C-alpha positions as CSV (number, residue, x, y, z in Angstrom):
1,M,0.0,0.0,0.0
2,S,1.5,3.4,-1.0
3,A,2.1,6.2,1.4
4,T,-0.7,8.2,-0.1
5,N,-3.2,5.3,0.4
6,R,-2.8,4.6,4.1
7,R,-5.2,2.6,6.2
8,T,-7.4,4.3,8.7
9,A,-7.5,3.5,12.4
10,R,-10.8,1.7,11.9
11,Q,-9.3,-0.4,9.2
12,W,-6.4,-1.4,11.4
13,A,-8.8,-2.2,14.2
14,E,-10.6,-4.6,11.9
15,I,-7.3,-6.1,10.7
16,I,-6.3,-6.7,14.3
17,T,-9.7,-8.3,15.1
18,Q,-9.3,-10.7,12.1
19,Y,-5.7,-11.5,13.2
20,R,-6.8,-12.4,16.7
21,A,-9.5,-14.7,15.3
22,S,-7.0,-16.3,12.9
23,G,-4.8,-18.0,15.5
24,L,-1.7,-17.2,13.4
25,S,1.5,-15.7,14.6
26,D,2.2,-12.0,13.9
27,T,4.7,-13.0,11.2
28,S,2.5,-15.6,9.5
29,Y,-0.5,-13.3,9.4
30,C,1.5,-10.4,8.0
31,R,3.1,-12.6,5.4
32,E,-0.3,-14.0,4.3
33,H,-1.9,-10.6,4.1
34,G,1.0,-8.5,2.7
35,L,1.4,-6.4,5.8
36,T,4.6,-4.8,7.1
37,L,5.3,-6.6,10.4
38,R,6.6,-3.4,12.1
39,T,3.5,-1.4,11.2
40,F,1.3,-4.3,12.1
41,R,2.8,-4.6,15.6
42,Q,2.5,-0.8,16.2
43,W,-1.2,-1.0,15.4
44,K,-1.6,-4.1,17.4
45,Y,-0.2,-2.3,20.4
46,R,-2.3,0.8,19.8
47,C,-5.5,-1.3,19.6
48,R,-4.6,-3.1,22.8
49,A,-3.8,0.2,24.6
50,A,-7.2,1.7,23.4
51,Q,-9.2,-1.2,24.9
52,P,-10.8,-0.4,28.3
53,K,-9.3,-2.4,31.2
54,R,-11.5,-5.3,32.2
55,S,-11.4,-4.2,35.8
56,A,-12.7,-0.7,34.9
57,Q,-16.2,-1.2,36.1
58,A,-18.4,1.6,37.4
59,P,-18.0,2.1,41.1
60,G,-20.6,0.0,42.9
61,A,-21.3,-2.2,39.9
62,F,-22.8,-5.5,40.6
63,V,-21.3,-8.8,39.4
64,E,-23.6,-11.8,39.0
65,I,-22.6,-14.7,41.1
66,V,-24.2,-18.0,40.3
67,P,-24.0,-20.7,43.0
68,A,-22.8,-24.1,42.1
69,P,-25.5,-26.7,42.0
70,Q,-25.9,-28.5,45.2
71,N,-25.1,-32.2,45.1
72,E,-26.6,-34.5,47.6
73,A,-24.1,-34.6,50.4
74,G,-22.9,-37.9,51.7
75,P,-21.5,-38.6,55.1
76,L,-18.4,-36.9,56.4
77,R,-15.6,-39.4,56.2
78,I,-12.6,-39.0,58.5
79,C,-9.6,-41.3,58.2
80,L,-7.6,-41.1,61.4
81,D,-5.2,-43.8,60.4
82,A,-5.2,-46.9,58.2
83,R,-7.2,-48.8,60.8
84,L,-9.7,-46.2,61.9
85,I,-12.2,-44.5,59.6
86,V,-15.1,-42.6,61.1
87,E,-18.2,-41.6,59.1
88,C,-20.4,-38.9,60.6
89,P,-23.9,-38.2,59.4
90,V,-24.7,-35.1,57.4
91,G,-25.6,-32.3,59.7
92,M,-23.6,-33.6,62.7
93,P,-22.5,-30.5,64.7
94,L,-18.9,-29.7,64.4
95,D,-18.3,-29.7,68.1
96,A,-19.7,-33.3,68.3
97,V,-17.3,-34.3,65.5
98,V,-14.4,-32.7,67.4
99,R,-15.3,-34.5,70.7
100,L,-15.6,-37.8,68.8
101,I,-12.2,-37.5,67.3
102,E,-10.6,-36.4,70.6
103,A,-12.3,-39.4,72.3
104,L,-11.0,-41.8,69.7
105,R,-7.5,-40.3,69.8
106,D,-7.4,-40.6,73.6
107,G,-8.6,-44.2,73.4
108,R,-11.8,-43.7,75.5
């Protein structure tokens, strides 16, 4: 392309978008499309710098959080050693689990 027939910023933005979708390296894309690598990289940098940062959200903006689906819980399984495995029912209070482990550890 001659110096009098330069591409616009909008044209370069489209070229960079097509490049990103191509999966090619800078060098391969430029070779296939007859682009100067140096100019291409300059515009690639400009296009990246012009994009808003992903973390630039409006103050107080909400982010949707979707809870993971609840699987039916099985019993809590505690392996104290190779010979002692304890299964506690779902919903057993934590303090009861702690007392049970302490009692088993102490040999009561």
